[in-house]
N, C-alpha and C positions, 0 to 999 in steps of 0.2 A: 703502589698497591693500595693507597688509601681508599680508592673507590671500589675495590673488590670486597664487597660485603659478604660475611658468612652469617648464616641464620640457623636458628633451631627453635623448637618449642619445648619448654620444660614443663612437664606435667607432674607436679609433686603429688605424693600420696596423701598429704595433709594440707590444710589451708596455709597459704603464705601471704602475709601482708608485706608489700614492697616498702611501704613507709615505715612500719614498725621494725622490720628486719634490717633495712639498710640505713635507718635514721642515724645510728651511731657513727656512720662513716661521713656524715655531712658536717663540715667545719664552718658553720654559719651559712646565712642565706646566699652569700656571694662566693661560696667556695668554688674555685676554678676547676676542681676535679669532680664536682657533683652538682647536677642541676635536675630540676623537675619542671615539666611543662604539661600541657594538655595531652601530649602523646605518650608520656610515661617518664621514666627515669633515665638520665644520661650520666655515665660515669667514665672517667678516663683511668687508664691503668698503665703502669710501667711493668712490663712482663719480661721474662727471660729472653723473649724474642724481639723485644722492642715495644714501641708505643702502641696503645690500642684505645679505641673508644667503644664503649658498650652501651647499647640502648635496650631497655627492658620495658615491655608493655603488657599490662594485665589483659588476659583474654579469658573467656569462659573455659574453665577446665585447665588453664595453664598460663604460662608466661612466654610471650614471644621475645626472643633475644636476637639482636643483630650486632655484629662487631665489625669494625674497620681497622686497618693498620697492620703493621708487621706482626703485632701480638694478638691478632684477632682470633686465631685458633686456640691459643692459650686462654684467652678471655672466655670464649664460648665453652671450652671444656670445664671451666670453673664455675659456670652458672649454677649448677645444682648446689655446690657447697656454699657459694655466695648467698644463696637463698635458703640455707638451713638444712640441706640434706645431711644426714648423719647426726643431727642435733636431736637427741632422744630425751624427751621430757617424761616418758612413761613412768619412771620411778620417782618422780617428784610428787610428794604428798603435801598438799597445802590445805587439807580439809580442816586443820585446826586454826586457821587464820581466815576470818571472813573477808578481810581486805585482799589477801592473796587469792583466795578461792574465787572471789568476784572478778578480779583482774584476769585470772586464767580463763574464766568463762567468757568474759567480754572481749578478750584478745586472742581468739583461736589461731590467728595467723602470725603471732609473734614467734620468731625463730632467732637463733644466734647465727650471725653471719660468720663465714670463714673466708677471708679475702685471699689468703696465701701470699700476702705482701708484707713481710715482716719489717723490712727496713723502712718502707713508707709509713707504716703505722707507728713505728718507733719515733721517726722524725716528728710526725705530727704530735705525738705525746710529749716529746722533749720540748717542743715549742710552747706547750701549755704549762710547763713547770714555772712556778714562782710568779705567775702573772694572772690577770683576769682572763676570762674567756674572750672578751672583746679584744684585748691586746693580742692574744694568741692568734685569733682569726685574722687580724690585720697583718701580722707577721707572715702567716701562711700565704695569704693572698699576694702580698708584695713579693715574697721570694719566688712563688710559683710564676707570677707575671714576668719576673726578670729572668728566671733561669729554666722554667718549664718550656717544653716545645708545644706548638699549637696542636690541638687534638686532631687526630686523623678523621676523615669522613665528614659527614654533615652535622657535626656537633654544634650546639649553640655558640654564638659568638663569645669569645673571651675564655673559652675552656682551655685548660692547659694540662699537659701530662707531667706528672712528678718526675723531676730530673733523676738521672742515674747517679750512682755513687761517685763516679769520676767527676761529674759536674759539681756535686756538693763539695767535693774536696778542693775545688778551685774557687769557691765563693770567697772573695776578699773580705778582710776584716771590716772595711768601711761599709760594705753591703749589709753585713749582719747588724752593724750599728744603726744604719739607716732604717732597717726593718724592725728596729726595737728589740733585737735579740742580744742579750748580754754575753760577755765572754765565756761564762760557764756553760750556758746552753749551747752556744756555738761550738765550743770545744767538744761537748758531748755528741753533737751531730757529726762532727768530723771524725770522732773516734768510732761512732757507729758506721760511718761510711767506709772506714778502713777495714771493717770486718763484715761488710754487707753480705757477701756470699755465704759466710758462716751463719749469719742470722737466718737466711732463707733455709738453710739445712735443718734448722730446728723444727721445721714443719714435719719432718720425718719422725719426730719424737711424739707426735700426736697432738691432741687438742689441749695444749698447755700442760700444767702439772709441774712438780718440783724440778725435774730435769731441764725443762724449757726455761723456767724462771731463773735457775742458776746460770744458764748460758746467757740469758739476756742481762742479768745483773752483774755479770763479769765485766761489763763495760763500765768504767768509771763515769759517774753521772747518771746512771740508770738504777733507780731504786725500786722499791716494791710497787709504788704507784705507777711509775712509767712502765714497768714490766707487765703489770696487770692490764693497763690500758692497751698495750701492744697485743698481749695474748688474747684478750677479749675479741679483738677485731681481726687479727691475722690468723690466729689458730682456732678460733671458735671456742675458747675456754669457758666452760660453764660454771667454774668454781672459784674464780679469783676476783673478789670484790676490790674496788679501788681504795685500798687503805691509804689514808693521807689526803683524801679529797676534802675540800673545804665544806661542801654542802651535803655530801652523801650520808654521813653518820646521822645527822639531824633528821634527814628525810626518812631514813630507815627506821629510826627510833620513833618518830612521830606516826609513821604508818603502822608499825607493829604493836607499839605499846602506848602511844599517845604521849611520849616524852622525848625530849631532845637528849641525845646521847653522843658520846665521843667515839673514837675508833674502837677502843676496847669494848664499849657497850654495844657497838654495832656488830662486832665479831661474836659477842656472846649471843645476841639475838639471832644471828645467822647460823650459829653452830648446829641447831637441829636440822638444818638443811644442807649438811656437809655433802659435797659433790655437786650441789646445785646452787651455791650461794650467789653466783652472778645471775643465774636465771631468776632467783627471787628478787634481786635488785631490779632487774629489767621489768618484772611484774609490778613492782612498786612504782617505778617510773611511768609505766603505762597506765597505772590506775587513775592518774589525774590528781592524786593527793599531793598537796604541797605543804611544806613546813610553815609554821607561823612566821610572819614578817616582823620579827623583832629580834633584838640582840645587836651585838657589835657589827659594824660594817666590815667587809672583807679586808683583811690585811694580806700582804704578800706571803705565800706559803712556799716553803722549800720542799717540794716533793722528793727531791733527790735523796734526802736523808732518811726517807721512810722505807 
């Protein structure tokens, strides 16, 4: 069935930027589940019905979507949420911050994605615990190359589909070690794989929030940072900033008050935007502002404890 393509055109009521909206899903330039080329965006999905490849191409007035594979119908049905449908920014008031107001004006197509893929987003976040982004992306590529299945349809060469939970549970200890994933992170992935079906059911609880966070954090090895990173991408959570991130507090502080702050300082600065804190973070990231390049080099951070 790989060659039986399904197509649709999504015509959003508001502007949508594919790059800004889907950017958080890309785990490095060589992510085997995400590619861009002159034709548009390619993305692989592990759906309840099996593997799928999704292609998105910007057109005047809309986005053409084409999907292949057993999960094509599920992938096509999710295109609106993937591209921000239901992500309501209307009550976010950033008029008191020149930086945020300018970013909102300059990025009208920025939306929060909702992939509906909880287990996949959680595994990607777990692999980013305690290591640099470069190390995490290498582990992701290596594990997907070894255990992911080839992408259905005419996807670019080398694309792979995220393995299902049963495959993750069979990954041997030597393979984790070879991919640079320590025992604690490997164990967290295996525990998540054991309750993968329950993780997907948290989508019925809405776009994140305390109930979803409690469910995700009930898994040993999943702390506030990992839960937030998961909810942002899987559920479309607008209000959970990544507390415990090495770089984020300094970036938020520099953008909003011109000072480097810690997690507590970041939460204080974001407090006036309750309900929209992750949206504010995304605006800061899209603004182009960068924190000063001084201070100690990165040390390994244990996000699981946050």
